[in-house]
C-alpha positions as a Markdown table, in Angstrom:
| # | Residue | x | y | z |
|---|---|---|---|---|
| 1 | Met | 124.7 | 79.9 | 24.2 |
| 2 | Ser | 125.8 | 78.4 | 20.9 |
| 3 | Ala | 129.4 | 77.7 | 19.9 |
| 4 | Ala | 129.2 | 80.4 | 17.3 |
| 5 | Leu | 128.5 | 83.1 | 19.9 |
| 6 | Leu | 131.2 | 81.7 | 22.2 |
| 7 | Tyr | 133.7 | 82.1 | 19.4 |
| 8 | Ala | 132.5 | 85.6 | 18.6 |
| 9 | Phe | 132.6 | 86.7 | 22.2 |
| 10 | Thr | 136.1 | 85.2 | 22.7 |
| 11 | Gly | 137.3 | 86.8 | 19.5 |
| 12 | Ser | 135.9 | 90.2 | 20.7 |
| 13 | Ala | 137.7 | 89.9 | 24.0 |
| 14 | Leu | 141.0 | 89.0 | 22.3 |
| 15 | Phe | 140.6 | 92.0 | 20.0 |
| 16 | Val | 139.9 | 94.4 | 22.8 |
| 17 | Gly | 142.9 | 93.0 | 24.8 |
| 18 | Gly | 145.1 | 93.3 | 21.8 |
| 19 | Val | 144.1 | 96.9 | 21.3 |
| 20 | Ala | 144.7 | 97.7 | 24.9 |
| 21 | Ala | 148.2 | 96.1 | 24.8 |
| 22 | Leu | 149.0 | 97.9 | 21.5 |
| 23 | Ile | 148.2 | 101.2 | 23.1 |
| 24 | Leu | 149.8 | 100.6 | 26.5 |
| 25 | Gln | 153.0 | 98.8 | 25.7 |
| 26 | Ala | 156.1 | 100.6 | 24.6 |
| 27 | His | 158.3 | 97.7 | 23.7 |
| 28 | Leu | 158.1 | 96.9 | 19.9 |
| 29 | Leu | 158.0 | 93.1 | 20.2 |
| 30 | Arg | 155.1 | 93.3 | 22.6 |
| 31 | Lys | 153.3 | 95.6 | 20.1 |
| 32 | Ile | 153.8 | 93.1 | 17.3 |
| 33 | Leu | 152.4 | 90.3 | 19.6 |
| 34 | Ala | 149.5 | 92.5 | 20.5 |
| 35 | Phe | 148.8 | 93.0 | 16.8 |
| 36 | Asn | 148.8 | 89.3 | 16.3 |
| 37 | Val | 146.4 | 88.8 | 19.2 |
| 38 | Met | 144.1 | 91.3 | 17.6 |
| 39 | Gly | 144.2 | 89.4 | 14.3 |
| 40 | Ser | 143.4 | 86.1 | 16.1 |
| 41 | Gly | 140.4 | 87.8 | 17.6 |
| 42 | Val | 139.1 | 88.9 | 14.2 |
| 43 | Phe | 139.6 | 85.4 | 12.9 |
| 44 | Leu | 137.6 | 83.9 | 15.7 |
| 45 | Val | 134.8 | 86.4 | 15.1 |
| 46 | Leu | 134.7 | 85.5 | 11.4 |
| 47 | Val | 134.6 | 81.8 | 12.1 |
| 48 | Gly | 132.1 | 82.2 | 14.9 |
| 49 | Leu | 129.7 | 84.3 | 12.9 |
| 50 | Gly | 130.3 | 82.6 | 9.5 |
| 51 | Gln | 127.5 | 80.0 | 9.9 |
| 52 | Arg | 124.2 | 79.7 | 8.2 |
| 53 | Ser | 121.6 | 77.8 | 10.3 |
| 54 | Gly | 124.3 | 75.8 | 12.1 |
| 55 | Val | 126.1 | 74.8 | 8.9 |
| 56 | Pro | 129.6 | 76.3 | 8.5 |
| 57 | Asp | 129.9 | 78.6 | 5.5 |
| 58 | Pro | 133.1 | 77.9 | 3.5 |
| 59 | Val | 133.6 | 81.5 | 2.4 |
| 60 | Pro | 134.5 | 83.0 | 5.8 |
| 61 | Gln | 136.7 | 79.9 | 6.5 |
| 62 | Ala | 138.6 | 80.5 | 3.3 |
| 63 | Met | 139.0 | 84.2 | 4.3 |
| 64 | Val | 140.3 | 83.2 | 7.7 |
| 65 | Leu | 142.8 | 80.8 | 6.1 |
| 66 | Thr | 144.0 | 83.5 | 3.7 |
| 67 | Gly | 144.2 | 85.9 | 6.6 |
| 68 | Ile | 146.4 | 83.6 | 8.6 |
| 69 | Val | 148.8 | 83.3 | 5.7 |
| 70 | Val | 148.9 | 87.1 | 5.3 |
| 71 | Ala | 149.3 | 87.6 | 9.1 |
| 72 | Leu | 152.2 | 85.2 | 9.1 |
| 73 | Ala | 154.0 | 87.1 | 6.3 |
| 74 | Ala | 153.3 | 90.5 | 8.0 |
| 75 | Thr | 154.6 | 89.2 | 11.3 |
| 76 | Ala | 157.8 | 88.0 | 9.6 |
| 77 | Leu | 158.3 | 91.4 | 8.0 |
| 78 | Ala | 157.6 | 93.2 | 11.3 |
| 79 | Leu | 160.0 | 91.0 | 13.1 |
| 80 | Ala | 162.7 | 91.6 | 10.5 |
| 81 | Leu | 162.2 | 95.4 | 10.7 |
| 82 | Ala | 162.2 | 95.2 | 14.5 |
| 83 | Arg | 165.5 | 93.3 | 14.3 |
| 84 | Arg | 166.9 | 96.0 | 12.0 |
| 85 | Leu | 165.8 | 98.7 | 14.5 |
| 86 | Leu | 167.5 | 96.8 | 17.3 |
| 87 | Asp | 170.7 | 96.7 | 15.3 |
| 88 | Leu | 170.6 | 100.4 | 14.5 |
| 89 | Gln | 169.4 | 101.8 | 17.8 |
| 90 | Gly | 170.3 | 99.2 | 20.3 |
| 91 | Glu | 166.8 | 99.0 | 21.7 |
| 92 | Met | 163.4 | 97.8 | 20.5 |
| 93 | Arg | 161.5 | 101.0 | 21.1 |
| 94 | Leu | 160.0 | 103.3 | 18.6 |
| 95 | Pro | 161.2 | 106.9 | 18.7 |
| 96 | Glu | 159.2 | 109.2 | 20.9 |
| 97 | Glu | 156.8 | 111.7 | 19.3 |
| 98 | Glu | 158.8 | 114.7 | 20.4 |
| 99 | Ile | 162.0 | 113.4 | 18.8 |
| 100 | Val | 160.2 | 112.9 | 15.6 |
| 101 | Arg | 158.7 | 116.4 | 15.6 |
| 102 | Asp | 162.2 | 117.8 | 16.3 |
| 103 | Arg | 163.6 | 116.0 | 13.3 |
| 104 | Leu | 160.8 | 117.1 | 11.0 |
| 105 | Asp | 161.3 | 120.8 | 12.0 |
| 106 | Val | 165.0 | 120.8 | 11.1 |
């Protein structure tokens, strides 16, 4: 097994674990962390599969570097919004679906 396949399989496992945590967790901070784990998995897959005959291709590496910067900015924004939600509601949970439906019907 080559290093590229190891990166790709590890990235796939991280992505699947992040999706599972995103679906199963109710706490907003854990959802943000799960989303970051998913992004890290995608970055590992891109780095792992971004090789041509054993030589690293610089284009996927540049995409991953750009993605890391964007993920950092998106995480900062998500944490700021989560902090605002904590200040307004007193808890870091998203409103339940039934509550949202009741507000839309009114």
